[in-house]
N, C-alpha and C positions, 0 to 999 in steps of 0.2 A: 411730533414731528417722526413718524415711521422709519427705523432703520432698522439693519439688521438685527439688533440686539432688543427691539420694540415690537418688531411685526408680529402676529398673530401666523402671520400666514405668509411663504416666500413662495414664489409661483418665476420658473424661469423659463423665459421666452426664448427657443433656439434662433440662434443664430445664422439665417437660409442664407444670407451671404457674403459667410466667414472667406470660403475659399475663392470667391472672387477678389475678396478685398487683400487677400493673399496674393493673388495673382498680381496687383494694382503695387502692393508692397514691393513685389520682386522685381517689378518693373523699374521701381522707382529707387531701388538699390542698385540693380543694371545701370541703370543711368549714371548713376552716383561713379559708379567702381569704373566705366569705361572712362568717365572725364580724367578720375584720379590714373587711372593707367595710362592717359595720354600724357599729364603733366608730370608722370613717373618717368616718360621715354623722352619727352621732349623738350623738357623745361631743363635750360642754362642751372638754374637756380639752385643751389646743394641743399636751402632749407625747405624749398618747395617741395624738391624732389623726396624729401627725407620726411616730409609732413604726410605726402599722396604715398607711398612706402607705408608709412606706418597705417593710413585708414583701411588700405588695400590689405594689408596682413592679419589686420585687427576683425575684418570683416570674415577673412578666411578662417581665422580662429575661434570666432563665434559659430560657423557654419560647421566647420571638422566638432568642436564641443557638442553639438543640437546632435549631430548625426551619430557620432559614438556614443553620447551620455545620456543622451536626453531620456527621460523616463515619459509615462504616459502620462500621470501624473503633472509634471513638472510644471511651473509656470515659466521657465526659460522660454524666451522664443528668439531667434540669432534675427528674424526681420527687425522684430521689436529694438534689439539692441541698437540694430547697425542704425535704424530711424532716428533712434536718440542720441547716435552721438555724428554721424556723415554731416549733417548738418550745420552743429557747433563749427566742425573744419573748417568750411565754406565762411561761415559768418568769421570768427575770430582767427583762424590762420592765416586763409588766402583774400579776408577780407573782402570777399565775393558778398557783399548784402543781400541782393535782390536775388539773385539763386539760392541764397542758402536760406533767406527770408522765403522764399517761395516752398521750399523743401522741408524747411520746416510747417510751414503752415498745412504743408499733404501731410506730413508723419503727424502731427495731432489730430488730422481728420480720420488718419487711420486707426492710432490711439483709440479715437471715441467710438470708430464703426466695432472694432473689436471687442471691445468692451463684454461682459457678460448681460442680458437683460432680465431686470426680476423685478418683478412688480411685487411692493411690501403692501399689505392688507392687515391696518391694526383699526383696535375700536374708534381710531378719531378719523384716520384716513386711509386712502390708497393712493399708492406713490408709482404712479406709471414712468417708466422705462423712455421716456422719450428724450431728445436733446433741445432744451434743459428738461431734466426729470419733471413732470405734472405732478400736483396734488391736487386731487379732489375728497373734497367732504362727501361723506354719505349723505347728509343733503340732498348730493346735487344730482345723485342717481334715482333711476326709477326701479333698475333692478343690476346687481350683479351676480353672477351665476358662473359653473363650472359644471359642465356637460358631456362627456366622451373625449377627455382632453382639450376642449375649447374654452375657453375663458372669454363671455360676453358681459363687456361691459355698457349698460342702456343706460344714457343720462336724460334729464327731464329736457333739455334741450331739443330733443330729438336727434342728436349725435350719437352714433353706437361704435362702439370698438371692440372686435372679435381677434383673438389671437391663440394661436394654438400652442400649449406650453407644453414643455419638456417632457416624453413619457418616462424619466426618470424622475421627475416630480414626487416624492414622494406627499401626498395628499390626497386624503379621504374624499372625494367630492359631496358626500353625504353630508358629513359634518361640516367643512368648507359650508356648503348652498347654506345650511341651516347657521350659522354662523351670522353669514352675509343677512341673510333671512331678518335675523333678531336686529343687526343693526340698520336696517331699512325702516324697520318699524319707530325707531327711534324719531 
């Protein structure tokens, strides 16, 4: 099974919808925070107000941390952090199971959508970053070629996948194509 350690080539596919996913993440967090602020203001229960205040304060701290200290290559994301803990507050503190589970599912979809898309190509197989990840054996392919930053996977069953790869992927196209030709002959 090809993995980052055993792959001969790793090609990164740019996530062209990343900004849209971030916008949806912001929308989801805004809905959380609006409801938490309403609970903070209107609830007569001290414990509920305390937890609502905690949720709002933690979100503010995450966003301030990201704005003030975030580096370009940092893996920290305030959106990810908030989407990780806010559903937990709804489920385990407020016992709002339906909104909490829906929020948790939307958060999981956000995490899946925002992952890095990488194609791993090894001597035994090609792993393509769909959901779930698909693995293809060389025997299933007619051709696999990289030309002008466009990866083309041509299957024997007439299926075709074409994806632009990240321009920062350090791959020599000529060497890559020769590697693929060698494995397609087997």
